N, CA, C and O atoms as a GROMACS GRO file, in nm:
protein
  432
    1MET      N    1   0.079  -0.117   0.000
    1MET     CA    2   0.000   0.000   0.000
    1MET      C    3   0.085   0.126   0.000
    1MET      O    4   0.183   0.138   0.074
    2ALA      N    5   0.047   0.213  -0.081
    2ALA     CA    6   0.117   0.340  -0.090
    2ALA      C    7   0.056   0.437   0.009
    2ALA      O    8  -0.066   0.457   0.012
    3ALA      N    9   0.140   0.496   0.086
    3ALA     CA   10   0.091   0.592   0.185
    3ALA      C   11   0.080   0.729   0.121
    3ALA      O   12   0.168   0.771   0.045
    4LYS      N   13  -0.027   0.797   0.151
    4LYS     CA   14  -0.048   0.932   0.096
    4LYS      C   15   0.035   1.030   0.179
    4LYS      O   16   0.020   1.038   0.301
    5THR      N   17   0.121   1.104   0.110
    5THR     CA   18   0.206   1.202   0.181
    5THR      C   19   0.136   1.337   0.181
    5THR      O   20   0.072   1.377   0.083
    6GLU      N   21   0.148   1.404   0.289
    6GLU     CA   22   0.090   1.538   0.302
    6GLU      C   23   0.185   1.641   0.241
    6GLU      O   24   0.305   1.640   0.269
    7ARG      N   25   0.130   1.728   0.159
    7ARG     CA   26   0.211   1.836   0.102
    7ARG      C   27   0.202   1.959   0.191
    7ARG      O   28   0.097   1.990   0.247
    8SER      N   29   0.311   2.025   0.204
    8SER     CA   30   0.317   2.147   0.283
    8SER      C   31   0.248   2.260   0.205
    8SER      O   32   0.238   2.254   0.082
    9PHE      N   33   0.203   2.361   0.276
    9PHE     CA   34   0.141   2.476   0.210
    9PHE      C   35   0.242   2.546   0.119
    9PHE      O   36   0.204   2.600   0.015
   10LEU      N   37   0.369   2.545   0.156
   10LEU     CA   38   0.472   2.612   0.078
   10LEU      C   39   0.496   2.545  -0.057
   10LEU      O   40   0.554   2.606  -0.146
   11ASP      N   41   0.450   2.420  -0.074
   11ASP     CA   42   0.464   2.350  -0.200
   11ASP      C   43   0.342   2.366  -0.289
   11ASP      O   44   0.342   2.319  -0.403
   12GLY      N   45   0.240   2.429  -0.243
   12GLY     CA   46   0.115   2.436  -0.316
   12GLY      C   47   0.099   2.561  -0.401
   12GLY      O   48   0.183   2.650  -0.397
   13PRO      N   49  -0.009   2.568  -0.476
   13PRO     CA   50  -0.034   2.682  -0.564
   13PRO      C   51  -0.063   2.812  -0.488
   13PRO      O   52  -0.038   2.920  -0.541
   14GLY      N   53  -0.113   2.804  -0.368
   14GLY     CA   54  -0.139   2.925  -0.290
   14GLY      C   55  -0.010   3.000  -0.257
   14GLY      O   56  -0.005   3.123  -0.267
   15ALA      N   57   0.092   2.926  -0.219
   15ALA     CA   58   0.220   2.988  -0.187
   15ALA      C   59   0.284   3.047  -0.311
   15ALA      O   60   0.347   3.153  -0.304
   16ARG      N   61   0.268   2.982  -0.423
   16ARG     CA   62   0.323   3.035  -0.548
   16ARG      C   63   0.252   3.164  -0.589
   16ARG      O   64   0.316   3.256  -0.640
   17ALA      N   65   0.122   3.170  -0.566
   17ALA     CA   66   0.046   3.292  -0.598
   17ALA      C   67   0.091   3.407  -0.509
   17ALA      O   68   0.106   3.520  -0.556
   18ILE      N   69   0.113   3.379  -0.381
   18ILE     CA   70   0.161   3.482  -0.289
   18ILE      C   71   0.301   3.530  -0.330
   18ILE      O   72   0.329   3.649  -0.325
   19ALA      N   73   0.387   3.437  -0.370
   19ALA     CA   74   0.522   3.473  -0.414
   19ALA      C   75   0.516   3.559  -0.541
   19ALA      O   76   0.592   3.655  -0.554
   20LEU      N   77   0.426   3.526  -0.632
   20LEU     CA   78   0.410   3.606  -0.754
   20LEU      C   79   0.361   3.746  -0.721
   20LEU      O   80   0.408   3.843  -0.781
   21LEU      N   81   0.268   3.759  -0.628
   21LEU     CA   82   0.219   3.891  -0.588
   21LEU      C   83   0.330   3.972  -0.522
   21LEU      O   84   0.341   4.093  -0.545
   22CYS      N   85   0.414   3.908  -0.440
   22CYS     CA   86   0.527   3.978  -0.378
   22CYS      C   87   0.626   4.026  -0.484
   22CYS      O   88   0.677   4.138  -0.476
   23PHE      N   89   0.652   3.942  -0.583
   23PHE     CA   90   0.743   3.981  -0.691
   23PHE      C   91   0.689   4.098  -0.769
   23PHE      O   92   0.761   4.194  -0.795
   24LEU      N   93   0.562   4.092  -0.806
   24LEU     CA   94   0.502   4.202  -0.884
   24LEU      C   95   0.498   4.331  -0.802
   24LEU      O   96   0.520   4.440  -0.856
   25GLY      N   97   0.470   4.319  -0.673
   25GLY     CA   98   0.470   4.438  -0.588
   25GLY      C   99   0.608   4.500  -0.578
   25GLY      O  100   0.622   4.622  -0.587
   26SER      N  101   0.710   4.418  -0.560
   26SER     CA  102   0.847   4.468  -0.552
   26SER      C  103   0.891   4.532  -0.682
   26SER      O  104   0.953   4.638  -0.682
   27ALA      N  105   0.858   4.469  -0.794
   27ALA     CA  106   0.895   4.523  -0.925
   27ALA      C  107   0.825   4.656  -0.949
   27ALA      O  108   0.884   4.749  -1.005
   28SER      N  109   0.699   4.667  -0.909
   28SER     CA  110   0.628   4.793  -0.931
   28SER      C  111   0.683   4.904  -0.842
   28SER      O  112   0.688   5.019  -0.885
   29VAL      N  113   0.723   4.873  -0.719
   29VAL     CA  114   0.784   4.974  -0.632
   29VAL      C  115   0.917   5.021  -0.691
   29VAL      O  116   0.945   5.141  -0.693
   30LEU      N  117   0.999   4.928  -0.740
   30LEU     CA  118   1.126   4.967  -0.802
   30LEU      C  119   1.104   5.050  -0.928
   30LEU      O  120   1.176   5.147  -0.952
   31ALA      N  121   1.006   5.013  -1.008
   31ALA     CA  122   0.976   5.090  -1.129
   31ALA      C  123   0.930   5.230  -1.092
   31ALA      O  124   0.966   5.326  -1.160
   32TYR      N  125   0.852   5.244  -0.987
   32TYR     CA  126   0.806   5.376  -0.945
   32TYR      C  127   0.922   5.461  -0.894
   32TYR      O  128   0.931   5.580  -0.926
   33LEU      N  129   1.011   5.401  -0.815
   33LEU     CA  130   1.124   5.476  -0.761
   33LEU      C  131   1.222   5.520  -0.869
   33LEU      O  132   1.285   5.626  -0.856
   34HIS      N  133   1.236   5.442  -0.974
   34HIS     CA  134   1.331   5.473  -1.082
   34HIS      C  135   1.260   5.517  -1.210
   34HIS      O  136   1.311   5.495  -1.319
   35ARG      N  137   1.145   5.577  -1.197
   35ARG     CA  138   1.067   5.614  -1.315
   35ARG      C  139   1.137   5.718  -1.401
   35ARG      O  140   1.118   5.718  -1.523
   36GLU      N  141   1.217   5.807  -1.342
   36GLU     CA  142   1.288   5.908  -1.420
   36GLU      C  143   1.394   5.845  -1.510
   36GLU      O  144   1.416   5.891  -1.622
   37GLN      N  145   1.460   5.740  -1.462
   37GLN     CA  146   1.562   5.673  -1.542
   37GLN      C  147   1.498   5.582  -1.647
   37GLN      O  148   1.552   5.566  -1.757
   38LEU      N  149   1.386   5.521  -1.613
   38LEU     CA  150   1.321   5.429  -1.706
   38LEU      C  151   1.248   5.501  -1.819
   38LEU      O  152   1.252   5.459  -1.934
   39TRP      N  153   1.180   5.611  -1.784
   39TRP     CA  154   1.103   5.688  -1.882
   39TRP      C  155   1.139   5.835  -1.870
   39TRP      O  156   1.069   5.909  -1.802
   40PRO      N  157   1.248   5.879  -1.935
   40PRO     CA  158   1.287   6.020  -1.924
   40PRO      C  159   1.182   6.110  -1.988
   40PRO      O  160   1.108   6.070  -2.078
   41ALA      N  161   1.178   6.232  -1.939
   41ALA     CA  162   1.082   6.330  -1.989
   41ALA      C  163   1.112   6.361  -2.135
   41ALA      O  164   1.228   6.370  -2.175
   42ALA      N  165   1.009   6.379  -2.213
   42ALA     CA  166   1.024   6.408  -2.355
   42ALA      C  167   1.054   6.554  -2.381
   42ALA      O  168   1.100   6.591  -2.489
   43ASP      N  169   1.028   6.640  -2.282
   43ASP     CA  170   1.052   6.782  -2.299
   43ASP      C  171   1.202   6.811  -2.298
   43ASP      O  172   1.280   6.740  -2.236
   44ALA      N  173   1.239   6.917  -2.369
   44ALA     CA  174   1.378   6.959  -2.370
   44ALA      C  175   1.412   7.018  -2.233
   44ALA      O  176   1.327   7.080  -2.170
   45PRO      N  177   1.535   6.998  -2.188
   45PRO     CA  178   1.571   7.055  -2.058
   45PRO      C  179   1.565   7.207  -2.061
   45PRO      O  180   1.601   7.269  -2.161
   46VAL      N  181   1.519   7.263  -1.953
   46VAL     CA  182   1.505   7.408  -1.943
   46VAL      C  183   1.640   7.467  -1.906
   46VAL      O  184   1.706   7.420  -1.814
   47GLN      N  185   1.680   7.571  -1.979
   47GLN     CA  186   1.806   7.637  -1.952
   47GLN      C  187   1.786   7.738  -1.840
   47GLN      O  188   1.681   7.800  -1.828
   48SER      N  189   1.888   7.753  -1.760
   48SER     CA  190   1.883   7.856  -1.657
   48SER      C  191   1.905   7.991  -1.725
   48SER      O  192   1.948   7.999  -1.839
   49ALA      N  193   1.874   8.097  -1.652
   49ALA     CA  194   1.890   8.232  -1.706
   49ALA      C  195   2.037   8.261  -1.735
   49ALA      O  196   2.070   8.326  -1.834
   50GLU      N  197   2.126   8.212  -1.647
   50GLU     CA  198   2.269   8.235  -1.667
   50GLU      C  199   2.319   8.163  -1.792
   50GLU      O  200   2.400   8.217  -1.868
   51GLU      N  201   2.270   8.041  -1.812
   51GLU     CA  202   2.314   7.964  -1.929
   51GLU      C  203   2.264   8.027  -2.058
   51GLU      O  204   2.337   8.033  -2.157
   52ALA      N  205   2.139   8.075  -2.058
   52ALA     CA  206   2.085   8.141  -2.177
   52ALA      C  207   2.161   8.269  -2.208
   52ALA      O  208   2.190   8.298  -2.324
   53ALA      N  209   2.195   8.347  -2.104
   53ALA     CA  210   2.271   8.470  -2.124
   53ALA      C  211   2.411   8.438  -2.176
   53ALA      O  212   2.463   8.509  -2.262
   54PHE      N  213   2.472   8.331  -2.123
   54PHE     CA  214   2.605   8.291  -2.169
   54PHE      C  215   2.602   8.252  -2.316
   54PHE      O  216   2.687   8.295  -2.393
   55LEU      N  217   2.503   8.171  -2.355
   55LEU     CA  218   2.494   8.128  -2.495
   55LEU      C  219   2.469   8.246  -2.589
   55LEU      O  220   2.523   8.250  -2.699
   56ALA      N  221   2.389   8.343  -2.546
   56ALA     CA  222   2.364   8.461  -2.628
   56ALA      C  223   2.492   8.544  -2.643
   56ALA      O  224   2.522   8.594  -2.752
   57CYS      N  225   2.565   8.557  -2.534
   57CYS     CA  226   2.690   8.634  -2.538
   57CYS      C  227   2.793   8.569  -2.629
   57CYS      O  228   2.854   8.636  -2.712
   58VAL      N  229   2.810   8.438  -2.614
   58VAL     CA  230   2.907   8.366  -2.697
   58VAL      C  231   2.866   8.370  -2.844
   58VAL      O  232   2.950   8.385  -2.932
   59GLY      N  233   2.737   8.358  -2.870
   59GLY     CA  234   2.690   8.364  -3.008
   59GLY      C  235   2.717   8.499  -3.073
   59GLY      O  236   2.759   8.506  -3.188
   60GLU      N  237   2.692   8.606  -2.998
   60GLU     CA  238   2.715   8.740  -3.050
   60GLU      C  239   2.862   8.766  -3.076
   60GLU      O  240   2.900   8.815  -3.182
   61ARG      N  241   2.945   8.731  -2.979
   61ARG     CA  242   3.090   8.753  -2.996
   61ARG      C  243   3.148   8.660  -3.102
   61ARG      O  244   3.239   8.699  -3.175
   62GLY      N  245   3.095   8.538  -3.112
   62GLY     CA  246   3.141   8.446  -3.215
   62GLY      C  247   3.109   8.497  -3.354
   62GLY      O  248   3.187   8.476  -3.447
   63ALA      N  249   2.994   8.563  -3.370
   63ALA     CA  250   2.959   8.621  -3.500
   63ALA      C  251   3.056   8.731  -3.538
   63ALA      O  252   3.094   8.743  -3.655
   64HIS      N  253   3.098   8.814  -3.440
   64HIS     CA  254   3.195   8.919  -3.469
   64HIS      C  255   3.330   8.859  -3.509
   64HIS      O  256   3.396   8.908  -3.601
   65ILE      N  257   3.370   8.755  -3.441
   65ILE     CA  258   3.498   8.690  -3.472
   65ILE      C  259   3.492   8.626  -3.611
   65ILE      O  260   3.588   8.636  -3.688
   66ASP      N  261   3.381   8.561  -3.644
   66ASP     CA  262   3.365   8.503  -3.778
   66ASP      C  263   3.371   8.610  -3.886
   66ASP      O  264   3.428   8.587  -3.993
   67LYS      N  265   3.312   8.726  -3.859
   67LYS     CA  266   3.314   8.835  -3.958
   67LYS      C  267   3.456   8.886  -3.978
   67LYS      O  268   3.497   8.912  -4.091
   68MET      N  269   3.531   8.901  -3.868
   68MET     CA  270   3.671   8.946  -3.881
   68MET      C  271   3.753   8.843  -3.958
   68MET      O  272   3.840   8.880  -4.038
   69LEU      N  273   3.726   8.714  -3.934
   69LEU     CA  274   3.799   8.609  -4.004
   69LEU      C  275   3.764   8.611  -4.152
   69LEU      O  276   3.852   8.593  -4.237
   70LYS      N  277   3.637   8.632  -4.183
   70LYS     CA  278   3.591   8.636  -4.323
   70LYS      C  279   3.649   8.757  -4.396
   70LYS      O  280   3.683   8.748  -4.514
   71ASP      N  281   3.658   8.870  -4.325
   71ASP     CA  282   3.712   8.991  -4.387
   71ASP      C  283   3.863   8.989  -4.398
   71ASP      O  284   3.921   9.077  -4.462
   72GLY      N  285   3.928   8.892  -4.338
   72GLY     CA  286   4.073   8.881  -4.347
   72GLY      C  287   4.146   8.967  -4.246
   72GLY      O  288   4.266   8.990  -4.260
   73VAL      N  289   4.076   9.016  -4.145
   73VAL     CA  290   4.139   9.101  -4.044
   73VAL      C  291   4.227   9.017  -3.952
   73VAL      O  292   4.334   9.062  -3.909
   74VAL      N  293   4.182   8.895  -3.920
   74VAL     CA  294   4.259   8.808  -3.831
   74VAL      C  295   4.282   8.674  -3.900
   74VAL      O  296   4.213   8.638  -3.996
   75GLU      N  297   4.381   8.602  -3.850
   75GLU     CA  298   4.410   8.468  -3.902
   75GLU      C  299   4.336   8.364  -3.817
   75GLU      O  300   4.277   8.398  -3.715
   76GLU      N  301   4.341   8.239  -3.860
   76GLU     CA  302   4.269   8.131  -3.791
   76GLU      C  303   4.318   8.112  -3.648
   76GLU      O  304   4.238   8.092  -3.557
   77ALA      N  305   4.449   8.119  -3.628
   77ALA     CA  306   4.505   8.103  -3.493
   77ALA      C  307   4.458   8.215  -3.400
   77ALA      O  308   4.426   8.192  -3.284
   78GLN      N  309   4.454   8.337  -3.454
   78GLN     CA  310   4.406   8.450  -3.374
   78GLN      C  311   4.258   8.434  -3.342
   78GLN      O  312   4.214   8.466  -3.232
   79ALA      N  313   4.182   8.385  -3.438
   79ALA     CA  314   4.039   8.368  -3.416
   79ALA      C  315   4.013   8.264  -3.306
   79ALA      O  316   3.922   8.280  -3.225
   80ALA      N  317   4.094   8.158  -3.304
   80ALA     CA  318   4.079   8.057  -3.199
   80ALA      C  319   4.110   8.117  -3.063
   80ALA      O  320   4.042   8.088  -2.965
   81LEU      N  321   4.213   8.200  -3.056
   81LEU     CA  322   4.248   8.268  -2.932
   81LEU      C  323   4.136   8.362  -2.889
   81LEU      O  324   4.100   8.366  -2.771
   82PHE      N  325   4.081   8.438  -2.984
   82PHE     CA  326   3.972   8.530  -2.952
   82PHE      C  327   3.849   8.456  -2.904
   82PHE      O  328   3.779   8.503  -2.814
   83ARG      N  329   3.821   8.339  -2.962
   83ARG     CA  330   3.705   8.261  -2.918
   83ARG      C  331   3.721   8.215  -2.772
   83ARG      O  332   3.627   8.221  -2.694
   84GLY      N  333   3.840   8.171  -2.738
   84GLY     CA  334   3.867   8.131  -2.600
   84GLY      C  335   3.852   8.248  -2.503
   84GLY      O  336   3.797   8.233  -2.394
   85ARG      N  337   3.902   8.364  -2.544
   85ARG     CA  338   3.890   8.482  -2.459
   85ARG      C  339   3.744   8.529  -2.450
   85ARG      O  340   3.699   8.574  -2.345
   86ALA      N  341   3.672   8.518  -2.560
   86ALA     CA  342   3.531   8.558  -2.559
   86ALA      C  343   3.451   8.468  -2.467
   86ALA      O  344   3.362   8.514  -2.395
   87GLU      N  345   3.481   8.338  -2.468
   87GLU     CA  346   3.411   8.246  -2.379
   87GLU      C  347   3.439   8.280  -2.233
   87GLU      O  348   3.348   8.280  -2.150
   88ALA      N  349   3.565   8.310  -2.201
   88ALA     CA  350   3.600   8.348  -2.064
   88ALA      C  351   3.531   8.477  -2.023
   88ALA      O  352   3.482   8.489  -1.911
   89LEU      N  353   3.527   8.573  -2.114
   89LEU     CA  354   3.460   8.700  -2.085
   89LEU      C  355   3.312   8.679  -2.061
   89LEU      O  356   3.256   8.736  -1.967
   90CYS      N  357   3.248   8.599  -2.144
   90CYS     CA  358   3.105   8.575  -2.130
   90CYS      C  359   3.074   8.499  -2.001
   90CYS      O  360   2.974   8.527  -1.936
   91ARG      N  361   3.160   8.406  -1.965
   91ARG     CA  362   3.140   8.334  -1.838
   91ARG      C  363   3.150   8.430  -1.720
   91ARG      O  364   3.073   8.421  -1.625
   92ASP      N  365   3.245   8.521  -1.728
   92ASP     CA  366   3.263   8.616  -1.619
   92ASP      C  367   3.144   8.713  -1.612
   92ASP      O  368   3.097   8.745  -1.502
   93GLN      N  369   3.095   8.758  -1.725
   93GLN     CA  370   2.984   8.855  -1.726
   93GLN      C  371   2.852   8.793  -1.684
   93GLN      O  372   2.769   8.861  -1.624
   94THR      N  373   2.832   8.667  -1.715
   94THR     CA  374   2.703   8.603  -1.685
   94THR      C  375   2.705   8.524  -1.555
   94THR      O  376   2.604   8.464  -1.519
   95GLY      N  377   2.817   8.523  -1.485
   95GLY     CA  378   2.823   8.451  -1.357
   95GLY      C  379   2.837   8.302  -1.374
   95GLY      O  380   2.797   8.226  -1.286
   96GLY      N  381   2.893   8.259  -1.485
   96GLY     CA  382   2.906   8.116  -1.511
   96GLY      C  383   3.027   8.052  -1.446
   96GLY      O  384   3.046   7.931  -1.458
   97SER      N  385   3.110   8.132  -1.378
   97SER     CA  386   3.228   8.072  -1.316
   97SER      C  387   3.242   8.122  -1.173
   97SER      O  388   3.185   8.225  -1.137
   98ALA      N  389   3.316   8.051  -1.095
   98ALA     CA  390   3.335   8.087  -0.956
   98ALA      C  391   3.461   8.169  -0.935
   98ALA      O  392   3.501   8.191  -0.821
   99GLY      N  393   3.524   8.213  -1.039
   99GLY     CA  394   3.646   8.291  -1.027
   99GLY      C  395   3.740   8.258  -1.141
   99GLY      O  396   3.706   8.180  -1.230
  100PRO      N  397   3.858   8.317  -1.137
  100PRO     CA  398   3.953   8.291  -1.245
  100PRO      C  399   4.005   8.148  -1.238
  100PRO      O  400   4.008   8.088  -1.130
  101PRO      N  401   4.045   8.093  -1.350
  101PRO     CA  402   4.099   7.957  -1.348
  101PRO      C  403   4.235   7.956  -1.279
  101PRO      O  404   4.301   8.059  -1.271
  102PRO      N  405   4.276   7.840  -1.228
  102PRO     CA  406   4.406   7.832  -1.162
  102PRO      C  407   4.520   7.847  -1.262
  102PRO      O  408   4.503   7.822  -1.382
  103LEU      N  409   4.634   7.888  -1.212
  103LEU     CA  410   4.751   7.898  -1.297
  103LEU      C  411   4.796   7.759  -1.338
  103LEU      O  412   4.768   7.662  -1.268
  104PRO      N  413   4.866   7.748  -1.452
  104PRO     CA  414   4.913   7.616  -1.495
  104PRO      C  415   5.001   7.552  -1.387
  104PRO      O  416   5.091   7.616  -1.332
  105GLY      N  417   4.976   7.427  -1.359
  105GLY     CA  418   5.052   7.354  -1.260
  105GLY      C  419   5.003   7.372  -1.118
  105GLY      O  420   5.052   7.305  -1.027
  106MET      N  421   4.907   7.460  -1.098
  106MET     CA  422   4.852   7.484  -0.965
  106MET      C  423   4.716   7.418  -0.955
  106MET      O  424   4.642   7.411  -1.053
  107ARG      N  425   4.681   7.371  -0.836
  107ARG     CA  426   4.550   7.310  -0.813
  107ARG      C  427   4.468   7.402  -0.726
  107ARG      O  428   4.520   7.479  -0.646
  108GLN      N  429   4.336   7.391  -0.743
  108GLN     CA  430   4.247   7.471  -0.659
  108GLN      C  431   4.219   7.401  -0.531
  108GLN      O  432   4.146   7.453  -0.447
   0.00000   0.00000   0.00000
């Protein structure tokens, strides 16, 4: 005679259903907490006022440098130098930097 063995509740379909509900609950909590990484906003990032002012300043000064280059007033190397100086000037005027850059070989 074969003896009928009793199955534990943990081996049955009820326990599996509870485990599935726990898994789905955990996955939904993680998806909610990381929703910004999973589904980034479709809108373009909003620029700060300082960044918009900086971009306008660099664009205006870059147009002047391009005109001087086109007219033959400056050479390409000079134009590159002027662009770097214009960027530094615009950062200083719009508050885009915390001060002057460190000297070469020096750390802040």
